[in-house]
N, C-alpha and C positions, 0 to 999 in steps of 0.2 A: 727525475730520479730513476734508477735502474735497479731491479731486483735480480740477484744472481744466487747461485747455490755453491756453498763452500763448506769447508770443514769448521767445526766449532773450535774455539780457542780457550785454552786454560787461562783463567783470569790472573793466575799467579805468575806463571812462566811466560805467558803470551805465546805459546807454541800450539800448533794444530793438534787436535785430538784425532789421530788418524783412524782409530777404532770406533769412534763415535759416529752416530748418524749425522749426515750432513744437514745443514741448516740454511734457510734463506737469509740473505743479507742485502740491505739497501745501500746502494752507493749514492752518496749526496750529489747535488748538482755541481758544487765546486770541485768535487773529485772528478766527476765526468768531464768537467771542462779542462782539467789538467791532462786527462787521457786524450781528449780531442786535440790538444795542442801537441801531443807526442811526448809530453814530460813523463807521463806514466805509460807503460808499455801494454798493459792489458787489465782485465778484471782482477786477476790474482794480485798484481802489484797495487792496483787501486784499493783493494780490500785491505791489504797489509798496511798501506799508508794511512788509510782513513782510521783503522783501529789504533795505529800507533798515536795519532793525534787525539783520539778519544781518551786513550789511556793518560796522556800527558795532561789534558785539560782536567780530568777527574782528580789527578794527583795535585794539581795546583790549587784546587778549591778545598782540598782536605787539609792543607797546611794551616796550623794555628799560630796566632801571633799574640801570645799573652801579654807582651809588654806594650801593645798599643791599646789604650783604654778608651779611646773616643767612642767607639761604637757600643761599648759596654755600658757607658754612663748615661746615654740618651736614647729615647725611642727614635726608631726609624720610620720615615714615611717615603714611599716610592711612587706616589701619585704624580700624574702629569705625563709621563712618557718621554720618549726620545726627542720629539720635535720642538719642545717648549724652550724658550730663552729667558723667561722671567716668571718668578712666582710671586703673586701678590696675595696678602692677606690683610684683613681689616679687624680693627679693634674698635668696639663701641663702648660708650659710657652713657649711663643713665643719670640724669640729674633732674631734681625738682624741689620745689619748696611749698609747704603747706602753711597757711597763715590763718589766724583767727580774723573772720570778716563779718561785716554788717549783713543783715538779711537781704539787702537790695544791692549788694556790691556787684560791680560789673568788671572790675579789673583784677580778677582772681590770678594768683600766681600759677604758672603753668609748668608742667613737666615736659622735658624734651630729651632727646638723645643727641649725642655728638659722636663722631667717628674719625679715626685716623687710618690711613692706608700706608702699608709698608710693602716694598718690593725688593726682592733679592734676585740676583742674577743666577742663571744656570750656565755652567761652564763645562767644556769637554776636557776630560783627562785622558791621556792616551800614552801607550808605550807598545813595544813589539819584541818578539823573539823569532828565531829562525833556525833552520837546519840545512846543511848542504846535502846535495845528492849523494855524496860519498858517505855521509853519516847514515842516510836512509838505507843505502845499499849495504852497509856493513851491519846494520841492525837486522836486515832481512836475512843475511847469510847466517848470522850467529843465533837468530831467533830471540835476541834480547830486545827489550823495549828501548826506544830512544830515551835519552837522558832527560828527566822531567825538571831538572833544576833550573833551566833557562825560563820555563814557564813559571816556576815558583818564584824566580827573581823578579819577574814582571808584576806578579800578583803582589808580592811583598812591596815593590816600589809604589804601586798604586795605593795600597793600604796605608803606607807611610805618608803620602801626600794627603790622603783623606783625613788621616788622624791629625795632621798639622792644621788643616783647614777647619776641622771641627773645633779645635781649641782656639785658634788664633785668626781664622779667616784669612782674607787677602784684600787689603785696602784697594790696591790698583784695580782689581777685577771685581770689586763690589760684592765680595763673598763675606757674609757675616760669620764670625766664630762665637764661641762661648765667652771668651775673655776680651776679644778685640774685633775690629772690623772698620768699615768706613765711618765717616763722621755721623751718618744717619743711623748707625746701627743701635737698636734698642738695648743691646748688651752693654753699651757704654753708659747707660743710665742706671744700671744696677747699683744698689747702695754699697758704698765703701767706707770702712771705718777702721781706725787704728785701735787696737786692743788696749785695755787699761794698763797703766804703768805699775811697776812693782811698788809695794808699800815702803820699801827701804830706799830704793834708788830712783824710782819713777821711770826706770827703763822698762822696755816691753819684751825683749827676747826671752823665750822659754828656757833655753839651755843655760844661759848664764846668769839671768837675774830673777827668774820666776820660781817661787815655791810650788810644789804640787797642788797646794790649795788654790793658788793664784791661776794656775793653768786650768784647773777644773772650773774656776770662776769665769775664765775667758770662754771656754766651751759652752758652759751653761748660759752665760750672757748672750752669746751669739744666737743660740736657739730661741731664747725668749725674745730677743730683739726682733727677729723676723716675725714671730707669732704676734707680738704686741703692736709693732709698727704697721703691720697690715690688718689690724683689727680682727685677728684670728682667721683671716681669709687664707693664709698660707701657713700650712704647718710643716716645719722642716722635717725631712726624713733622711737627708743624705748630707754627709760632710766630705769634702774633697781636700786632700792635703798631700804633701810629699811623702815618699816612702820613709825617709829619715824621721819626719815628725810623727808618723803613725807608730814607728818603732819606739820612739821616745815615750809615747803614751802607754804602749804595751809593756815596756821593760823597765819603767821607773816606778819604784814603790810609792804607794800613797803616803806613807810615812815610815820612819825608822821602826815604829812599833807595829806596822801592818804588814800582812802578807798578800795584800791586794795591790794591784797596779793602778796607776792614774786612770787608765782606760776602764778597768773593771769597776772601779768605784763610780766613775761617771756614767757608765752604762746602767748601773743598778739604781742610780739616784736622779735621773732626769726623765721627763715625760715625753721625749721626742726621739732621741737616738738610743735604742735599746739593744742593738746587736753590733758586734765589731764589723760585720759585713756592710753596715750602713756607712762606715768610715772608710772611704775609698782611697787607697794609697796610689798616686798617679805620678809617674816619672816626670810628665810634661809640666807639672806646676811647681817643680823645684826652682826657687829663685826667680819667680816672674812677677812678684808683687812690688808696688811702689816703695820708695824710701819712706819709712814712718815719720821721719823728720820733715818731709816735704809736704806738698799739697795732697790731700787725700782725693782730689779730683783728677790727679795725674793719670794719664792713660796706662792701663795694665797692658804689658807686652813682654815677650821673652827678652831676657838680658838685663832686666833691671836689677837683679841680683839679691832680692830681699825675700823673706819667708812670709807666708800667710796661710790662710785656709778659707774655704768657701762653704757656706750653708745653702742648701738647695731644697726646695719643695718640688720634687721630681714629678714627671707625668707629661704625657704627649700634648695635653692642653696647655701646658706652660712653656715647654720648649721641646724641639725635635730636630733631628738631622733630616735633611731633604736630599734624596738621591733619586731623581726622576727616572734614571735609567742605569741600573746596576752594571758593573763591570762585566764584559763579555769578550770572547774571542771572535774576530771576524773571519770569513772564509779565507782559506789559504791562497796566497799569491806566489807565483813562481817568478823570481827576479834573478837574472844571470844563472847561477848554478845553485841557488839557494831557495828553499821554501820558507816564505815569510809569513808570519801570523801576526797581524796587527790586532791590538786590544784597546778598548776604550770604554768609558762610561761617562755619564752626565751627572754632574754634582752641583748642589746649591748651598752647601754650608748649613748653618744652623738658623732655624726660625726661633728667635727669642720672643715668644708671643706675649709672655707676661714677665717682664724683667724684675718685677717686685718679688718673684719667686726665687731670686737669687741675691745673696748678700756676701760681700768679700770682707774679710778682716785681715789685716796685715800688721806687721811689726813683731811677729813672734819669733 
């Protein structure tokens, strides 16, 4: 690295402050390498180039993606680092039996532990963006920053891929998702049930066949089912459903005599979900559940075209997203007449440590 003296830069206009005191600036090794190759002509151009890229990178990380909910729903774990290819976690079970025995018995029942080992693959996700020499020269003449949208587009592309993998995994690459994954994925063992049928028609859809009372019964039964089925080990604290289904709960009256919605009444009268924020409306789950008339063991995947909702006991000890090496920009490379910035990260999908903390309900 090399330290040079230069003018300070206005953070908004990216123009030099000629009347301000000069400051020391450190040129990175990758910028110096471009100068050694004759791509950049001197310290002044190197400083301008490096500051332009720093500005672009800061902008790309400031962009928000409110419609991608994968990272918001689950805890993130970044342990492991860039070099690992597999993440393995173990689950242990304690079993034992106590019996009434004779005073001189020698064959006492014994307690023991058993364990299972699960492995998920770590894969590299990558993309790139670039700028021509002419674009850099024009930016230097005008004093305007290089357009940040290319960097933003690569970041958006990366987040879209991550979001898809969080929810649905990738069977071919052994990446586990929350709803789907390879045959060994613990997520595939999560309980799946069809909601109860309507008292009048025995049909299950909320919009066409269920009364508000029956919809409330479906929601309540789902929470109680997890709590009872797991012998109170897992207490549901989150519901995941499509945007349209959450809007149905929010905008449908409890009854013609009531000024409360279905959601308001449910939130006030159950012991598990007490805030609207605990009901997550997620675009990605619209129409992904199995046909309620078919086998409830059918694989959940996008495109099945039916509605449902999922009850979750959240927490990093139950499930978490694994990203051993978060997305980053690599040093600039000069190819032809273009500066190319390669970007990549290392991602491993979802660790479903305790699939009993998830239950799917469909047919709504």
